[in-house]
C-alpha positions as CSV (number, residue, x, y, z in Angstrom):
1,X,15.4,-19.3,4.7
2,X,15.6,-22.5,2.7
3,X,11.9,-23.2,3.1
4,X,10.9,-19.7,2.1
5,X,13.1,-19.9,-0.9
6,X,11.5,-23.2,-1.9
7,X,8.0,-21.8,-1.4
8,X,9.0,-18.9,-3.7
9,X,10.2,-21.4,-6.3
10,X,13.8,-20.5,-6.3
11,X,16.1,-22.6,-8.5
12,X,18.5,-25.1,-6.8
13,X,21.6,-22.9,-7.5
14,X,19.9,-19.9,-5.8
15,X,18.8,-22.1,-2.9
16,X,22.4,-23.2,-2.3
17,X,23.5,-19.5,-2.4
18,X,20.7,-18.6,0.0
19,X,21.9,-21.4,2.4
20,X,25.5,-20.2,2.2
21,X,24.5,-16.6,2.6
22,X,22.3,-17.3,5.6
23,X,25.3,-18.8,7.4
24,X,27.6,-15.8,6.5
25,X,25.3,-12.8,6.5
26,X,26.7,-11.4,9.7
27,X,30.4,-12.1,9.0
28,X,31.0,-8.3,9.0
29,X,30.4,-8.3,12.8
30,X,33.9,-9.6,13.1
31,X,34.9,-6.0,12.5
32,X,32.7,-4.6,15.2
33,X,34.1,-4.0,18.7
34,X,33.0,-6.7,21.2
35,X,31.9,-4.1,23.7
36,X,29.3,-3.0,21.2
37,X,28.3,-6.5,20.1
38,X,27.9,-7.7,23.7
39,X,26.5,-4.6,25.3
40,X,23.7,-5.6,27.7
41,X,21.5,-2.6,27.0
42,X,20.4,-0.7,23.9
43,X,23.1,0.9,21.8
44,X,23.6,4.7,21.9
45,X,23.6,6.6,18.6
46,X,27.4,6.4,18.1
47,X,27.4,2.6,18.8
48,X,24.5,2.1,16.5
49,X,26.3,3.9,13.6
50,X,29.2,1.6,14.1
51,X,27.0,-1.5,14.3
52,X,25.3,-0.4,11.0
53,X,28.7,-0.8,9.3
54,X,28.7,-4.6,9.5
55,X,27.0,-5.3,6.2
56,X,29.6,-3.2,4.4
57,X,32.4,-4.9,6.3
58,X,31.0,-8.3,5.4
59,X,30.6,-7.3,1.8
60,X,34.3,-6.3,1.6
61,X,35.3,-9.6,3.4
62,X,33.5,-11.9,1.0
63,X,34.6,-9.9,-2.1
64,X,38.1,-11.0,-1.2
65,X,37.2,-14.6,-1.8
66,X,36.3,-15.5,-5.4
67,X,34.0,-18.4,-4.4
68,X,31.9,-16.0,-2.3
69,X,31.6,-13.0,-4.5
70,X,28.3,-14.1,-5.8
71,X,26.7,-13.6,-2.3
72,X,28.5,-10.3,-1.5
73,X,25.5,-8.1,-2.6
74,X,23.1,-10.2,-0.5
75,X,25.3,-9.6,2.6
76,X,25.5,-5.9,1.8
77,X,21.7,-5.7,1.6
78,X,20.5,-8.0,4.4
79,X,19.4,-5.0,6.6
80,X,17.5,-3.2,3.9
81,X,13.7,-2.9,4.5
82,X,10.8,-3.0,2.1
83,X,9.8,0.6,3.1
84,X,13.3,2.0,2.5
85,X,14.1,2.5,6.2
86,X,16.9,-0.1,6.2
87,X,20.6,0.3,5.8
88,X,23.2,0.8,4.4
89,X,21.6,2.2,1.2
90,X,18.0,2.7,2.1
91,X,16.8,0.4,-0.7
92,X,13.0,0.1,-1.2
93,X,10.9,-2.9,-2.3
94,X,12.4,-5.0,-5.0
95,X,15.6,-2.9,-5.1
96,X,17.1,-5.3,-2.6
97,X,17.8,-8.9,-3.8
98,X,15.2,-11.4,-3.0
99,X,17.7,-13.5,-0.9
100,X,18.4,-10.5,1.2
101,X,14.7,-9.9,1.7
102,X,14.1,-13.5,2.7
103,X,16.9,-13.4,5.3
104,X,15.7,-10.1,6.7
105,X,12.3,-11.8,7.5
106,X,14.0,-14.8,9.1
107,X,16.4,-12.5,11.0
108,X,13.6,-10.4,12.3
109,X,11.6,-13.4,13.4
110,X,14.7,-14.8,15.2
111,X,15.3,-11.4,16.9
112,X,11.8,-11.3,18.2
113,X,11.6,-14.9,19.4
114,X,15.0,-15.0,21.2
115,X,15.8,-13.6,24.7
116,X,18.1,-10.7,24.6
117,X,20.1,-9.3,27.4
118,X,17.8,-6.3,27.5
119,X,14.4,-8.0,26.9
120,X,12.5,-11.2,27.0
121,X,11.6,-13.1,23.8
122,X,8.1,-12.7,22.4
123,X,6.0,-15.8,21.7
124,X,6.4,-17.3,18.2
125,X,2.7,-16.8,17.5
126,X,2.9,-13.1,18.4
127,X,6.0,-12.7,16.1
128,X,4.1,-14.3,13.2
129,X,1.4,-11.7,13.6
């Protein structure tokens, strides 16, 4: 995330926020049942609805800490997608904060290139394509 932010010319303050946000983006998963988080297979529709709550849970958590409020919206929007198919709000394009869009790219890359309980990792080169 840091390197993408630097390439995009983000200011130092914004880079520090991006770094903090990248460490805390999934803090809302603390409110998700471990049976869902650690399920070895794909989630069913009900489980997926619950999992999709973690950005909102994370947002509420960081809003309780004055020093973290500035990254709360990034956490809320980190699963939004450029085409509007993301969650929780279905934001499109530049409606989502740039820091959230940077993390979404890095998060997708990590998800594709790491082994999961239900599938093998894809090669880095394939993920870049």
